[in-house]
ChimeraX commands (.cxc) that place a marker at each C-alpha (Angstrom):
marker #1 position 36.80,125.36,106.42 radius 0.5
marker #1 position 37.08,124.72,110.10 radius 0.5
marker #1 position 36.59,121.09,111.05 radius 0.5
marker #1 position 36.95,119.65,107.57 radius 0.5
marker #1 position 39.29,116.72,107.17 radius 0.5
marker #1 position 42.11,117.30,104.70 radius 0.5
marker #1 position 42.09,115.09,101.64 radius 0.5
marker #1 position 45.40,113.27,101.95 radius 0.5
marker #1 position 46.79,110.03,103.28 radius 0.5
marker #1 position 48.02,111.58,106.51 radius 0.5
marker #1 position 51.78,111.51,106.00 radius 0.5
marker #1 position 53.95,114.24,107.51 radius 0.5
marker #1 position 55.47,114.89,104.07 radius 0.5
marker #1 position 52.02,115.75,102.68 radius 0.5
marker #1 position 51.25,118.02,105.62 radius 0.5
marker #1 position 54.63,119.77,105.45 radius 0.5
marker #1 position 54.39,120.44,101.71 radius 0.5
marker #1 position 50.62,121.03,101.55 radius 0.5
marker #1 position 50.12,118.21,99.06 radius 0.5
marker #1 position 47.66,115.34,98.79 radius 0.5
marker #1 position 48.04,111.88,97.27 radius 0.5
marker #1 position 44.77,110.79,95.69 radius 0.5
marker #1 position 44.19,107.36,94.16 radius 0.5
marker #1 position 41.99,106.96,91.10 radius 0.5
marker #1 position 40.96,103.72,89.44 radius 0.5
marker #1 position 39.80,103.45,85.85 radius 0.5
marker #1 position 42.74,104.63,83.74 radius 0.5
marker #1 position 44.63,101.88,81.91 radius 0.5
marker #1 position 48.41,101.83,82.09 radius 0.5
marker #1 position 49.84,104.03,79.35 radius 0.5
marker #1 position 52.35,106.84,78.83 radius 0.5
marker #1 position 52.01,109.65,81.38 radius 0.5
marker #1 position 52.21,112.18,78.53 radius 0.5
marker #1 position 49.07,110.65,76.98 radius 0.5
marker #1 position 47.27,110.71,80.33 radius 0.5
marker #1 position 48.11,114.39,80.79 radius 0.5
marker #1 position 46.63,115.10,77.36 radius 0.5
marker #1 position 43.40,113.33,78.34 radius 0.5
marker #1 position 43.28,115.12,81.70 radius 0.5
marker #1 position 43.70,118.46,79.91 radius 0.5
marker #1 position 40.81,117.60,77.57 radius 0.5
marker #1 position 38.72,116.64,80.62 radius 0.5
marker #1 position 39.43,120.10,82.13 radius 0.5
marker #1 position 41.68,119.06,85.02 radius 0.5
marker #1 position 44.11,121.76,86.19 radius 0.5
marker #1 position 47.44,120.22,85.21 radius 0.5
marker #1 position 49.43,123.00,86.91 radius 0.5
marker #1 position 48.12,121.73,90.27 radius 0.5
marker #1 position 48.90,118.07,89.57 radius 0.5
marker #1 position 52.55,117.61,90.54 radius 0.5
marker #1 position 53.06,113.90,89.98 radius 0.5
marker #1 position 51.35,110.87,88.42 radius 0.5
marker #1 position 52.37,107.27,89.06 radius 0.5
marker #1 position 50.70,103.98,88.26 radius 0.5
marker #1 position 50.40,101.62,91.21 radius 0.5
marker #1 position 48.58,98.92,89.31 radius 0.5
marker #1 position 47.20,98.12,85.89 radius 0.5
marker #1 position 44.30,100.54,86.30 radius 0.5
marker #1 position 45.11,102.69,89.35 radius 0.5
marker #1 position 46.94,106.01,89.38 radius 0.5
marker #1 position 48.40,107.92,92.31 radius 0.5
marker #1 position 47.98,111.66,91.78 radius 0.5
marker #1 position 49.99,114.13,93.85 radius 0.5
marker #1 position 48.07,117.40,93.84 radius 0.5
marker #1 position 48.13,120.62,95.82 radius 0.5
marker #1 position 46.15,120.43,99.04 radius 0.5
marker #1 position 44.00,123.39,97.95 radius 0.5
marker #1 position 43.13,121.70,94.63 radius 0.5
marker #1 position 42.33,118.29,96.17 radius 0.5
marker #1 position 38.57,118.92,96.76 radius 0.5
marker #1 position 38.06,120.27,93.22 radius 0.5
marker #1 position 40.16,117.42,91.80 radius 0.5
marker #1 position 37.99,114.85,93.59 radius 0.5
marker #1 position 34.81,116.55,92.38 radius 0.5
marker #1 position 36.16,116.51,88.82 radius 0.5
marker #1 position 37.00,112.78,89.09 radius 0.5
marker #1 position 33.45,112.06,90.29 radius 0.5
marker #1 position 32.07,113.80,87.18 radius 0.5
marker #1 position 33.32,110.88,85.07 radius 0.5
marker #1 position 31.57,107.53,85.56 radius 0.5
marker #1 position 34.57,105.49,84.40 radius 0.5
marker #1 position 36.79,106.96,87.14 radius 0.5
marker #1 position 36.57,105.93,90.79 radius 0.5
marker #1 position 38.21,107.55,93.81 radius 0.5
marker #1 position 39.88,104.92,95.96 radius 0.5
marker #1 position 39.93,105.87,99.64 radius 0.5
marker #1 position 42.42,104.46,102.12 radius 0.5
marker #1 position 44.96,103.09,99.65 radius 0.5
marker #1 position 48.37,102.21,101.05 radius 0.5
marker #1 position 50.69,101.70,98.07 radius 0.5
marker #1 position 53.23,99.94,100.31 radius 0.5
marker #1 position 50.72,97.15,101.04 radius 0.5
marker #1 position 49.09,94.66,98.64 radius 0.5
marker #1 position 45.37,95.06,97.95 radius 0.5
marker #1 position 44.84,91.44,98.99 radius 0.5
marker #1 position 44.69,91.43,102.79 radius 0.5
marker #1 position 45.42,87.68,102.84 radius 0.5
marker #1 position 48.72,88.06,100.93 radius 0.5
marker #1 position 51.70,86.15,102.29 radius 0.5
marker #1 position 54.78,87.86,103.76 radius 0.5
marker #1 position 56.76,87.43,100.55 radius 0.5
marker #1 position 54.09,89.30,98.57 radius 0.5
marker #1 position 53.90,92.04,101.21 radius 0.5
marker #1 position 57.68,92.48,101.14 radius 0.5
marker #1 position 57.68,92.62,97.33 radius 0.5
marker #1 position 54.95,95.27,97.41 radius 0.5
marker #1 position 56.89,97.42,99.91 radius 0.5
marker #1 position 60.08,97.08,97.86 radius 0.5
marker #1 position 58.27,98.03,94.65 radius 0.5
marker #1 position 56.80,101.12,96.33 radius 0.5
marker #1 position 60.17,102.22,97.72 radius 0.5
marker #1 position 61.77,101.73,94.30 radius 0.5
marker #1 position 58.96,103.74,92.68 radius 0.5
marker #1 position 59.53,106.60,95.14 radius 0.5
marker #1 position 63.27,106.54,94.42 radius 0.5
marker #1 position 62.55,106.70,90.68 radius 0.5
marker #1 position 60.13,109.61,91.24 radius 0.5
marker #1 position 62.83,111.49,93.17 radius 0.5
marker #1 position 65.26,111.00,90.27 radius 0.5
marker #1 position 62.83,112.22,87.62 radius 0.5
marker #1 position 61.37,115.14,89.63 radius 0.5
marker #1 position 62.12,118.44,87.92 radius 0.5
marker #1 position 60.90,120.75,90.68 radius 0.5
marker #1 position 63.12,120.94,93.79 radius 0.5
marker #1 position 60.10,121.18,96.12 radius 0.5
marker #1 position 58.63,117.96,94.70 radius 0.5
marker #1 position 61.99,116.23,94.99 radius 0.5
marker #1 position 62.14,117.32,98.66 radius 0.5
marker #1 position 58.56,116.11,99.26 radius 0.5
marker #1 position 59.31,112.71,97.70 radius 0.5
marker #1 position 62.53,112.42,99.71 radius 0.5
marker #1 position 60.64,113.06,102.95 radius 0.5
marker #1 position 57.90,110.61,101.93 radius 0.5
marker #1 position 60.53,107.96,101.16 radius 0.5
marker #1 position 62.13,108.49,104.58 radius 0.5
marker #1 position 58.72,108.03,106.24 radius 0.5
marker #1 position 58.04,104.83,104.31 radius 0.5
marker #1 position 61.49,103.40,105.03 radius 0.5
marker #1 position 61.13,104.26,108.74 radius 0.5
marker #1 position 57.74,102.53,108.92 radius 0.5
marker #1 position 59.12,99.42,107.21 radius 0.5
marker #1 position 62.03,99.11,109.64 radius 0.5
marker #1 position 59.78,99.33,112.73 radius 0.5
marker link #1:1,2 radius 0.2
marker link #1:2,3 radius 0.2
marker link #1:3,4 radius 0.2
marker link #1:4,5 radius 0.2
marker link #1:5,6 radius 0.2
marker link #1:6,7 radius 0.2
marker link #1:7,8 radius 0.2
marker link #1:8,9 radius 0.2
marker link #1:9,10 radius 0.2
marker link #1:10,11 radius 0.2
marker link #1:11,12 radius 0.2
marker link #1:12,13 radius 0.2
marker link #1:13,14 radius 0.2
marker link #1:14,15 radius 0.2
marker link #1:15,16 radius 0.2
marker link #1:16,17 radius 0.2
marker link #1:17,18 radius 0.2
marker link #1:18,19 radius 0.2
marker link #1:19,20 radius 0.2
marker link #1:20,21 radius 0.2
marker link #1:21,22 radius 0.2
marker link #1:22,23 radius 0.2
marker link #1:23,24 radius 0.2
marker link #1:24,25 radius 0.2
marker link #1:25,26 radius 0.2
marker link #1:26,27 radius 0.2
marker link #1:27,28 radius 0.2
marker link #1:28,29 radius 0.2
marker link #1:29,30 radius 0.2
marker link #1:30,31 radius 0.2
marker link #1:31,32 radius 0.2
marker link #1:32,33 radius 0.2
marker link #1:33,34 radius 0.2
marker link #1:34,35 radius 0.2
marker link #1:35,36 radius 0.2
marker link #1:36,37 radius 0.2
marker link #1:37,38 radius 0.2
marker link #1:38,39 radius 0.2
marker link #1:39,40 radius 0.2
marker link #1:40,41 radius 0.2
marker link #1:41,42 radius 0.2
marker link #1:42,43 radius 0.2
marker link #1:43,44 radius 0.2
marker link #1:44,45 radius 0.2
marker link #1:45,46 radius 0.2
marker link #1:46,47 radius 0.2
marker link #1:47,48 radius 0.2
marker link #1:48,49 radius 0.2
marker link #1:49,50 radius 0.2
marker link #1:50,51 radius 0.2
marker link #1:51,52 radius 0.2
marker link #1:52,53 radius 0.2
marker link #1:53,54 radius 0.2
marker link #1:54,55 radius 0.2
marker link #1:55,56 radius 0.2
marker link #1:56,57 radius 0.2
marker link #1:57,58 radius 0.2
marker link #1:58,59 radius 0.2
marker link #1:59,60 radius 0.2
marker link #1:60,61 radius 0.2
marker link #1:61,62 radius 0.2
marker link #1:62,63 radius 0.2
marker link #1:63,64 radius 0.2
marker link #1:64,65 radius 0.2
marker link #1:65,66 radius 0.2
marker link #1:66,67 radius 0.2
marker link #1:67,68 radius 0.2
marker link #1:68,69 radius 0.2
marker link #1:69,70 radius 0.2
marker link #1:70,71 radius 0.2
marker link #1:71,72 radius 0.2
marker link #1:72,73 radius 0.2
marker link #1:73,74 radius 0.2
marker link #1:74,75 radius 0.2
marker link #1:75,76 radius 0.2
marker link #1:76,77 radius 0.2
marker link #1:77,78 radius 0.2
marker link #1:78,79 radius 0.2
marker link #1:79,80 radius 0.2
marker link #1:80,81 radius 0.2
marker link #1:81,82 radius 0.2
marker link #1:82,83 radius 0.2
marker link #1:83,84 radius 0.2
marker link #1:84,85 radius 0.2
marker link #1:85,86 radius 0.2
marker link #1:86,87 radius 0.2
marker link #1:87,88 radius 0.2
marker link #1:88,89 radius 0.2
marker link #1:89,90 radius 0.2
marker link #1:90,91 radius 0.2
marker link #1:91,92 radius 0.2
marker link #1:92,93 radius 0.2
marker link #1:93,94 radius 0.2
marker link #1:94,95 radius 0.2
marker link #1:95,96 radius 0.2
marker link #1:96,97 radius 0.2
marker link #1:97,98 radius 0.2
marker link #1:98,99 radius 0.2
marker link #1:99,100 radius 0.2
marker link #1:100,101 radius 0.2
marker link #1:101,102 radius 0.2
marker link #1:102,103 radius 0.2
marker link #1:103,104 radius 0.2
marker link #1:104,105 radius 0.2
marker link #1:105,106 radius 0.2
marker link #1:106,107 radius 0.2
marker link #1:107,108 radius 0.2
marker link #1:108,109 radius 0.2
marker link #1:109,110 radius 0.2
marker link #1:110,111 radius 0.2
marker link #1:111,112 radius 0.2
marker link #1:112,113 radius 0.2
marker link #1:113,114 radius 0.2
marker link #1:114,115 radius 0.2
marker link #1:115,116 radius 0.2
marker link #1:116,117 radius 0.2
marker link #1:117,118 radius 0.2
marker link #1:118,119 radius 0.2
marker link #1:119,120 radius 0.2
marker link #1:120,121 radius 0.2
marker link #1:121,122 radius 0.2
marker link #1:122,123 radius 0.2
marker link #1:123,124 radius 0.2
marker link #1:124,125 radius 0.2
marker link #1:125,126 radius 0.2
marker link #1:126,127 radius 0.2
marker link #1:127,128 radius 0.2
marker link #1:128,129 radius 0.2
marker link #1:129,130 radius 0.2
marker link #1:130,131 radius 0.2
marker link #1:131,132 radius 0.2
marker link #1:132,133 radius 0.2
marker link #1:133,134 radius 0.2
marker link #1:134,135 radius 0.2
marker link #1:135,136 radius 0.2
marker link #1:136,137 radius 0.2
marker link #1:137,138 radius 0.2
marker link #1:138,139 radius 0.2
marker link #1:139,140 radius 0.2
marker link #1:140,141 radius 0.2
marker link #1:141,142 radius 0.2
marker link #1:142,143 radius 0.2
view
């Protein structure tokens, strides 16, 4: 659609690879394999979900295809226990009053999580996407 805003966090890596990172609250920390089983039962299209990572006790970062993002969001909204979280920056703490030490720890944890995701990625295109995303995050931290 012309004039519609893409559902992503606005990184160049997402734009280049036609992916979207979407944050969902309401799923307790557990094995990713178990989450995928639940998502399958809930009729999510697993083939269009490229990566899942916890960024808190009850918040998941989903990396999905850009074309699937609107349908993914609609599916999330169909379940009352799930909540879409707009404007999440995983490199920043949720608490806006956090001290510099906490902010630095949060950035370091996010960078380490991206590095781990690059290592475990099985698809070369996802590994490339994560590598570009990591470079963006590291560049923004050093400025």
